[in-house]
C-alpha positions in Angstrom: 95.7 109.4 113.3 99.1 107.8 112.3 100.8 105.7 115.0 104.4 105.4 115.9 105.0 102.8 113.2 103.7 105.1 110.5 105.9 107.9 111.8 108.9 105.7 111.7 108.1 104.5 108.2 107.4 108.0 107.0 110.6 109.3 108.6 112.6 106.4 107.0 111.2 107.3 103.5 112.1 110.9 104.1 115.7 110.2 105.0 116.1 107.8 102.1 114.8 110.5 99.7 117.0 113.1 101.3 120.0 110.8 100.8 119.1 110.2 97.2 118.9 113.9 96.6 122.3 114.5 98.2 123.8 113.0 95.1 122.1 115.6 92.9 118.8 116.6 91.5 116.4 113.9 90.3 112.9 113.5 89.2 110.5 111.2 91.1 110.9 108.1 88.9 114.8 108.4 89.1 114.6 108.7 92.9 112.6 105.4 93.1 115.0 103.7 90.7 118.1 104.9 92.6 116.7 103.5 95.8 115.9 100.2 94.2 119.3 99.9 92.6 121.2 101.1 95.7 119.4 98.6 97.9 119.9 95.6 95.5 116.1 95.9 94.9 115.3 95.3 98.5 113.5 98.7 98.7 110.8 99.5 96.3 108.8 102.7 96.8 105.4 102.8 95.2 104.3 106.0 93.5 101.5 106.4 96.1 104.1 106.7 98.8 106.9 108.5 96.9 105.1 111.5 95.5 103.2 112.5 98.7 106.6 112.3 100.5 108.2 114.5 97.8 105.4 117.1 98.1 105.6 117.0 101.9 109.3 117.5 101.8 109.0 120.4 99.4 106.4 122.0 101.7 108.7 121.7 104.7 111.5 123.4 102.7 113.7 120.3 102.6 113.7 120.2 98.8 113.1 122.6 95.9 111.4 121.6 92.7 111.5 122.9 89.2 110.3 121.6 85.8 113.0 120.0 83.6 113.4 117.1 81.2 113.8 113.4 82.0 116.4 111.2 80.3 113.6 110.2 77.8 113.0 113.8 76.8 109.7 114.1 78.8 108.8 117.0 81.0 109.4 116.1 84.6 109.4 117.8 88.0 113.0 117.7 89.3 113.7 117.8 93.0 116.9 119.2 94.6 118.0 119.2 98.2 117.8 122.6 99.8 120.2 123.9 102.5 117.5 123.1 105.1 117.2 119.6 103.6 120.9 119.1 103.9 120.8 120.0 107.6 117.8 117.7 108.1 119.7 114.8 106.4 122.7 115.4 108.6 120.5 115.3 111.7 118.6 112.2 110.5 121.9 110.3 109.8 123.1 111.1 113.3 119.8 109.9 114.8 119.9 106.6 112.7 123.5 106.0 113.8 122.4 106.3 117.5 119.4 104.1 117.0 121.2 101.4 115.1 124.0 101.4 117.6 121.5 101.0 120.5 119.6 98.2 118.6 122.9 96.5 117.9 123.9 96.6 121.6 120.5 95.1 122.6 120.8 92.3 120.0 124.3 91.5 121.2 123.5 91.6 124.9 123.8 88.4 126.9 121.4 87.5 129.6 
């Protein structure tokens, strides 16, 4: 059974993918590359984590997928943020802002 750390990491990956899709439809490889580039290569998502997350998010109705073409002319599954996914992203951003604010206050606390 996954523990709290796994839930946090899974939730973090989900919100990062949702944010990536908020900029427009992308296939899996492009999602991973965008996350790498946007984080100055600090975040690298392995295929074994990325694709299960994409399938899970599609099953939850947060994204919709269709077959399209990659930049290299190959057939690729393209993911797009659904209205439910947009609402989820908004809720996740608010939760992250509350959490990061709380952590910041703790780290800055004196004695």
